[in-house]
MIVOLUM-985638 format. One record per residue (C-alpha): x negated, y negated, z; residue in one letter; residue number from 1. Coordinates in steps of 0.05 Angstrom, whole numbers. Example, Ala and Ser with C-alpha at 12.3 -4.5 7.8 and 13.67 -1.06 7.14 Angstrom:
((-246, 90, 156), A, 1),
((-273, 21, 143), S, 2),
***
This chain:
((-1, 2, 2), X, 1),
((-61, -54, 9), X, 2),
((-90, -27, -53), X, 3),
((-30, -41, -89), X, 4),
((-13, -112, -47), X, 5),
((-77, -138, -71), X, 6),
((-75, -114, -151), X, 7),
((-14, -151, -150), X, 8),
((-39, -216, -131), X, 9),
((-95, -201, -172), X, 10),
((-52, -185, -238), X, 11),
((-12, -255, -215), X, 12),
((-77, -291, -206), X, 13),
((-101, -270, -276), X, 14),
((-43, -283, -303), X, 15),
((-40, -354, -278), X, 16),
((-108, -362, -295), X, 17),
((-93, -348, -368), X, 18),
((-30, -388, -369), X, 19),
((-81, -445, -361), X, 20),
((-126, -425, -395), X, 21),
((-90, -416, -459), X, 22),
((-47, -485, -448), X, 23),
((-104, -526, -433), X, 24),
((-127, -499, -506), X, 25),
((-72, -512, -538), X, 26),
((-69, -585, -515), X, 27),
((-138, -597, -530), X, 28),
((-124, -567, -607), X, 29),
((-65, -619, -605), X, 30),
((-104, -673, -585), X, 31),
((-172, -661, -624), X, 32),
((-141, -674, -691), X, 33),
((-69, -687, -710), X, 34),
((-67, -676, -783), X, 35),
((-17, -745, -797), X, 36),
((-66, -792, -765), X, 37),
((-133, -759, -801), X, 38),
((-106, -767, -862), X, 39),
((-80, -837, -850), X, 40),
((-145, -857, -830), X, 41),
((-183, -823, -886), X, 42),
((-137, -861, -932), X, 43),
((-150, -931, -903), X, 44),
((-221, -914, -896), X, 45),
((-223, -897, -974), X, 46),
((-172, -965, -991), X, 47),
((-223, -999, -960), X, 48),
((-291, -969, -997), X, 49),
((-251, -982, -1058), X, 50),
((-229, -1059, -1045), X, 51),
((-304, -1069, -1026), X, 52),
((-327, -1036, -1082), X, 53),
((-283, -1078, -1127), X, 54),
((-306, -1140, -1096), X, 55),
((-374, -1123, -1102), X, 56),
((-367, -1108, -1173), X, 57),
((-330, -1177, -1187), X, 58),
((-383, -1218, -1149), X, 59),
((-443, -1185, -1198), X, 60),
((-395, -1205, -1249), X, 61),
((-392, -1280, -1222), X, 62),
((-464, -1284, -1212), X, 63),
((-475, -1265, -1277), X, 64),
((-424, -1314, -1308), X, 65),
((-463, -1365, -1264), X, 66),
((-527, -1344, -1295), X, 67),
((-499, -1362, -1356), X, 68),
((-462, -1419, -1344), X, 69),
((-533, -1446, -1311), X, 70),
((-569, -1424, -1382), X, 71),
((-518, -1468, -1417), X, 72),
((-527, -1525, -1376), X, 73),
((-606, -1520, -1379), X, 74),
((-601, -1516, -1454), X, 75),
((-548, -1576, -1459), X, 76),
((-590, -1613, -1421), X, 77),
((-654, -1603, -1465), X, 78),
((-607, -1618, -1526), X, 79),
((-586, -1683, -1492), X, 80),
((-658, -1698, -1469), X, 81),
((-685, -1682, -1541), X, 82),
((-621, -1730, -1573), X, 83),
((-648, -1788, -1519), X, 84),
((-713, -1785, -1535), X, 85),
((-701, -1781, -1619), X, 86),
((-652, -1839, -1605), X, 87),
((-707, -1886, -1558), X, 88),
((-764, -1871, -1619), X, 89),
((-708, -1894, -1680), X, 90),
((-694, -1958, -1626), X, 91),
((-760, -1966, -1614), X, 92),
((-787, -1956, -1685), X, 93),
((-726, -2006, -1709), X, 94),
((-749, -2063, -1662), X, 95),
((-821, -2054, -1682), X, 96),
((-799, -2057, -1756), X, 97),
((-756, -2122, -1737), X, 98),
((-813, -2161, -1706), X, 99),
((-857, -2142, -1766), X, 100),
((-805, -2166, -1819), X, 101),
((-794, -2227, -1772), X, 102),
((-725, -2220, -1752), X, 103),
((-721, -2228, -1682), X, 104),
((-758, -2277, -1635), X, 105),
((-818, -2243, -1604), X, 106),
((-857, -2260, -1533), X, 107),
((-916, -2243, -1501), X, 108),
((-985, -2243, -1497), X, 109),
((-1035, -2257, -1546), X, 110),
((-1081, -2305, -1584), X, 111),
((-1089, -2366, -1615), X, 112),
((-1143, -2375, -1677), X, 113),
((-1146, -2450, -1702), X, 114),
((-1182, -2465, -1764), X, 115),
((-1206, -2537, -1785), X, 116),
((-1240, -2564, -1840), X, 117),
((-1311, -2578, -1831), X, 118),
((-1321, -2642, -1795), X, 119),
((-1381, -2663, -1837), X, 120),
((-1390, -2662, -1915), X, 121),
((-1458, -2682, -1939), X, 122),
((-1459, -2735, -1990), X, 123),
((-1484, -2689, -2045), X, 124),
((-1437, -2631, -2022), X, 125),
((-1372, -2610, -2054), X, 126),
((-1312, -2628, -2009), X, 127),
((-1281, -2568, -2030), X, 128),
((-1329, -2523, -2003), X, 129),
((-1311, -2548, -1939), X, 130),
((-1240, -2545, -1925), X, 131),
((-1200, -2476, -1912), X, 132),
((-1172, -2447, -1962), X, 133),
((-1119, -2387, -1965), X, 134),
((-1174, -2331, -1972), X, 135),
((-1202, -2358, -1902), X, 136),
((-1128, -2346, -1871), X, 137),
((-1123, -2279, -1902), X, 138),
((-1180, -2258, -1872), X, 139),
((-1151, -2276, -1800), X, 140),
((-1076, -2255, -1811), X, 141),
((-1113, -2176, -1836), X, 142),
((-1154, -2165, -1780), X, 143),
((-1092, -2187, -1734), X, 144),
((-1058, -2138, -1764), X, 145),
((-1104, -2074, -1772), X, 146),
((-1112, -2104, -1691), X, 147),
((-1040, -2083, -1683), X, 148),
((-1009, -2156, -1682), X, 149),
((-931, -2141, -1661), X, 150),
((-922, -2205, -1696), X, 151),
((-967, -2259, -1729), X, 152),
((-945, -2344, -1748), X, 153),
((-991, -2399, -1784), X, 154),
((-973, -2473, -1750), X, 155),
((-912, -2443, -1721), X, 156),
((-883, -2414, -1784), X, 157),
((-864, -2339, -1781), X, 158),
((-895, -2290, -1836), X, 159),
((-868, -2228, -1847), X, 160),
((-896, -2163, -1888), X, 161),
((-881, -2196, -1960), X, 162),
((-902, -2272, -1938), X, 163),
((-941, -2295, -1984), X, 164),
((-996, -2355, -1977), X, 165),
((-1023, -2401, -2031), X, 166),
((-1077, -2451, -2027), X, 167),
((-1052, -2518, -2064), X, 168),
((-1104, -2569, -2060), X, 169),
((-1122, -2593, -1978), X, 170),
((-1054, -2563, -1963), X, 171),
((-1026, -2485, -1959), X, 172),
((-957, -2467, -1976), X, 173),
((-929, -2408, -1935), X, 174),
((-868, -2375, -1966), X, 175),
((-858, -2439, -2011), X, 176),
((-869, -2486, -1937), X, 177),
((-925, -2540, -1946), X, 178),
((-972, -2532, -1881), X, 179),
((-1035, -2575, -1866), X, 180),
((-1099, -2568, -1827), X, 181),
((-1125, -2548, -1775), X, 182),
((-1086, -2478, -1788), X, 183),
((-1069, -2442, -1720), X, 184),
((-1055, -2381, -1731), X, 185),
((-1025, -2340, -1674), X, 186),
((-1008, -2268, -1661), X, 187),
((-974, -2225, -1606), X, 188),
((-1010, -2165, -1581), X, 189),
((-1071, -2147, -1536), X, 190),
((-1114, -2213, -1541), X, 191),
((-1176, -2179, -1512), X, 192),
((-1169, -2127, -1574), X, 193),
((-1159, -2190, -1618), X, 194),
((-1219, -2223, -1583), X, 195),
((-1269, -2164, -1593), X, 196),
((-1236, -2157, -1671), X, 197),
((-1250, -2224, -1686), X, 198),
((-1315, -2241, -1657), X, 199),
((-1357, -2177, -1679), X, 200),
((-1424, -2185, -1707), X, 201),
((-1415, -2196, -1784), X, 202),
((-1340, -2196, -1777), X, 203),
((-1290, -2249, -1793), X, 204),
((-1308, -2310, -1742), X, 205),
((-1382, -2303, -1776), X, 206),
((-1353, -2303, -1847), X, 207),
((-1308, -2373, -1835), X, 208),
((-1370, -2401, -1793), X, 209),
((-1413, -2382, -1857), X, 210),
((-1362, -2420, -1902), X, 211),
((-1366, -2475, -1867), X, 212),
((-1300, -2471, -1822), X, 213),
((-1295, -2491, -1755), X, 214),
((-1260, -2437, -1714), X, 215),
((-1235, -2436, -1649), X, 216),
((-1209, -2370, -1615), X, 217),
((-1168, -2381, -1549), X, 218),
((-1130, -2323, -1504), X, 219),
((-1063, -2340, -1487), X, 220),
((-1025, -2316, -1427), X, 221),
((-941, -2321, -1469), X, 222),
((-927, -2340, -1540), X, 223),
((-863, -2344, -1566), X, 224),
((-856, -2342, -1635), X, 225),
((-787, -2355, -1678), X, 226),
((-764, -2315, -1727), X, 227),
((-784, -2312, -1801), X, 228),
((-754, -2379, -1830), X, 229),
((-715, -2350, -1884), X, 230),
((-668, -2302, -1828), X, 231),
((-642, -2363, -1793), X, 232),
((-573, -2385, -1793), X, 233),
***
């Protein structure tokens, strides 16, 4: 009877223990993976991944578009800069041409070359050999032109690329206008360059002095030359 009682108690204990173990196992499995929750989470994560990939692809496309726009902008800026340089050069060339042709007033530093008849004429000498002639003026004007003069005038009368200088006895006609000695030739440009080119040994000044012409050269800080006479209003 004692043995049977113990067996019954032991059986009851084992039964209760097995029930508890079984219940715990079932509860653990139920809490470990709910098929509905797992699938929902997976779909949500997958959707997030797809959105991230789509955003990354869109960002790469936008970056490429931005790079293309930047390239287009650089090309356009280069084209505009080239056009501006071309226009600037055209305007600059036009302005230089207008100065050379005498169509506009010109102002700036330059030089003044005065040519006078020789003050003393020997009794046996020919007076014609001691006065300024057209070739003397031509020499000065040509030297100033090759020294990059922007504008030139003789006795205040502007000359252009088609001007003509003609000797008429003791006077000189410039484009049909009579001018008397002394002949003051003014030029706008680099005064130092003008002075050096005129005073070179054996150059224009020496030649004029040898021809009995009195020459005076002065640099000027500012010279104003009116337009060519035929262009005035």
